[in-house]
C-alpha positions in Angstrom: 28.1 38.3 71.3 29.3 35.6 69.0 29.0 35.6 65.2 28.3 32.6 62.9 29.6 32.7 59.5 28.4 30.5 56.6 30.9 29.8 53.8 30.1 28.3 50.4 32.8 26.6 48.4 32.7 25.9 44.8 31.2 22.2 45.2 28.5 22.2 48.1 24.8 22.3 48.2 24.4 26.0 47.4 24.9 25.0 43.8 27.4 27.9 42.9 29.7 25.7 40.9 32.9 27.1 39.9 31.8 30.8 39.1 32.3 33.8 41.3 29.5 35.4 43.0 29.6 39.2 42.4 26.6 40.9 43.8 24.0 39.6 46.3 20.8 40.8 47.6 18.4 39.4 50.5 14.6 39.3 50.2 12.6 41.6 52.4 11.6 38.6 54.8 15.2 37.6 55.1 14.6 34.1 53.9 16.0 34.2 50.4 19.3 35.3 49.1 19.9 36.1 45.3 23.2 36.4 43.8 24.7 37.2 40.3 27.7 35.0 39.1 30.4 35.9 36.6 29.3 33.4 34.1 25.9 34.9 33.6 23.5 33.6 36.0 21.2 34.9 38.9 20.8 32.0 41.6 18.4 32.1 44.5 18.9 30.1 47.7 16.5 29.4 50.6 18.5 30.2 53.8 16.0 28.4 55.8 16.2 25.1 53.9 20.0 24.5 54.3 20.7 26.9 51.7 19.3 25.1 49.0 19.2 26.6 45.6 15.8 27.2 44.3 16.3 29.2 41.1 18.7 29.6 38.5 18.0 32.4 35.9 20.2 32.5 32.8 21.2 36.1 31.7 22.7 35.1 28.4 26.3 35.2 29.6 26.0 38.8 30.8 27.9 39.7 34.0 25.7 40.9 36.6 27.1 43.7 38.7 24.1 44.8 40.9 21.0 43.0 42.1 17.8 43.8 44.2 14.5 42.3 45.1 11.1 43.9 45.0 9.5 44.9 48.4 7.1 42.1 47.8 9.4 39.3 46.8 7.9 38.8 43.5 10.7 40.2 41.3 14.4 40.2 41.0 16.0 42.8 38.8 19.9 42.8 38.0 22.1 45.4 36.1 24.7 44.2 33.8 28.1 45.1 32.4 26.6 45.0 28.9 24.1 47.9 30.0 21.2 45.4 30.0 18.7 45.2 32.8 17.0 41.9 33.6 13.8 41.4 35.7 12.7 37.9 36.6 9.3 36.7 38.2 10.1 34.5 41.2 6.5 33.2 40.8 6.8 31.8 37.3 10.7 31.6 37.1 10.7 33.4 33.9 12.1 36.7 32.5 9.5 39.6 32.6 9.0 40.7 29.1 11.5 43.5 28.2 10.4 47.0 27.6 11.8 48.2 24.3 10.6 51.9 24.3 9.9 54.6 26.9 8.3 58.1 26.3 7.4 60.8 28.5 4.5 63.1 27.5 5.4 66.6 27.0 4.2 68.0 30.2 6.0 65.0 32.0 2.6 63.9 33.7 2.6 60.7 31.8 5.1 57.9 30.9 4.4 55.4 28.2 6.1 52.1 28.1 5.8 49.3 25.5 7.9 46.1 24.5 7.5 42.5 23.9 4.1 42.3 25.7 2.6 44.1 22.6 0.7 46.5 24.6 1.4 50.1 25.8 1.3 50.9 29.4 0.6 54.5 30.5 1.7 55.6 34.1 1.0 58.6 36.1 4.4 59.9 37.0 3.3 61.5 40.2 1.8 58.2 41.7 3.6 55.7 39.7 0.3 54.0 38.9 -0.7 52.5 35.6 -3.8 54.5 34.2 -4.3 52.9 30.8 -3.5 50.0 28.8 -3.5 50.3 25.0 -3.7 47.1 23.1 -3.8 46.4 19.2 -0.3 45.6 18.1 0.4 42.0 17.1 4.1 41.9 17.7 6.9 43.8 19.6 6.4 47.4 20.1 9.7 49.1 19.2 9.2 52.7 19.2 6.8 55.4 20.8 6.7 59.3 20.5 4.1 61.8 21.7 2.7 64.5 19.6 3.6 68.0 20.6 0.2 68.7 22.4 0.4 65.4 24.2 -3.2 64.5 22.6 -1.8 61.6 20.7 0.9 58.8 21.1 2.6 57.2 18.1 3.6 53.7 18.1 5.7 51.5 15.7 5.8 47.7 16.0 7.6 44.6 14.6 4.3 43.8 12.9 4.9 46.5 10.3 2.0 48.8 11.6 2.2 52.4 12.9 -0.6 53.2 15.1 -2.0 56.8 16.4 -3.5 56.6 19.8 -6.0 59.1 21.3 -4.8 59.6 24.9 -8.4 61.2 25.9 -10.3 58.3 24.4 -7.5 55.6 25.2 -8.0 54.0 21.8 -6.3 53.6 18.5 -7.6 56.3 16.0 -5.6 55.6 13.0 -3.4 52.7 11.7 -0.9 52.9 8.8 0.8 50.2 7.0 3.1 50.1 3.8 4.2 46.6 4.2 4.7 43.7 6.8 8.2 44.6 7.4 9.3 45.7 11.1 9.1 49.5 12.0 12.1 50.5 14.1 11.4 54.1 14.7 8.6 56.7 14.5 8.6 60.4 15.1 6.2 63.1 14.9 6.9 66.0 12.5 6.2 69.8 13.4 2.7 70.5 13.0 1.9 72.9 10.2 -1.6 74.5 10.5 -4.1 71.6 10.9 -1.8 69.0 9.4 0.0 66.7 11.7 2.3 64.1 10.2 5.2 61.8 11.2 8.2 60.0 9.8 8.7 56.2 9.9 11.9 54.0 9.3 12.3 50.3 9.4 13.3 47.2 7.9 12.3 48.3 4.3 15.4 50.5 4.4 13.7 53.7 3.7 12.2 56.7 5.7 8.3 57.1 5.0 6.5 60.4 5.5 2.8 60.5 6.4 0.4 63.3 6.5 -2.9 63.7 8.3 -2.0 61.0 10.9 -5.0 61.1 13.0 -7.3 61.0 10.1 -8.5 64.6 10.7 
């Protein structure tokens, strides 16, 4: 059996340029090849169209050391030497809005994820399916924390607001705000009696403490 090899140089129609290709991945249908380059790009080539380059994703100069396709071919994800993970949509050619906070519920049955999309997605960890979609913030969500019982979820955002969400009702039950400055981190405090409070820190350079967080 003979083998045929295709070699791409630095100035051919594959559009590689002078940068080294570090990691490659083939789409599930075998038609498209994606590769990370040393100068911080992800390039995609159509193997059935004379290896024409069809995508060039920018990863801000970060060197991609690994790459993979989703099974349906809709997304490409890459891991980088900076510790960052990038995920691009092949349909839109854009970076999928990054996740900035993750938090497992106390029982581990739910995972909350939020970020630049300004919504909180809740996932069932046993099935991987999204089970809720919590919307209300007007800017990036930067921090999440579950109450000790798992009844409530706390979120802090770049919009300067802290929201308390009822998991049972899947709705916001309280909103707290001292200013319009970004909230970097939120954390529930140990519950004392019926009082449930939390601590907040942000761009105002202080730590704030709230009581009766759920309005109860």
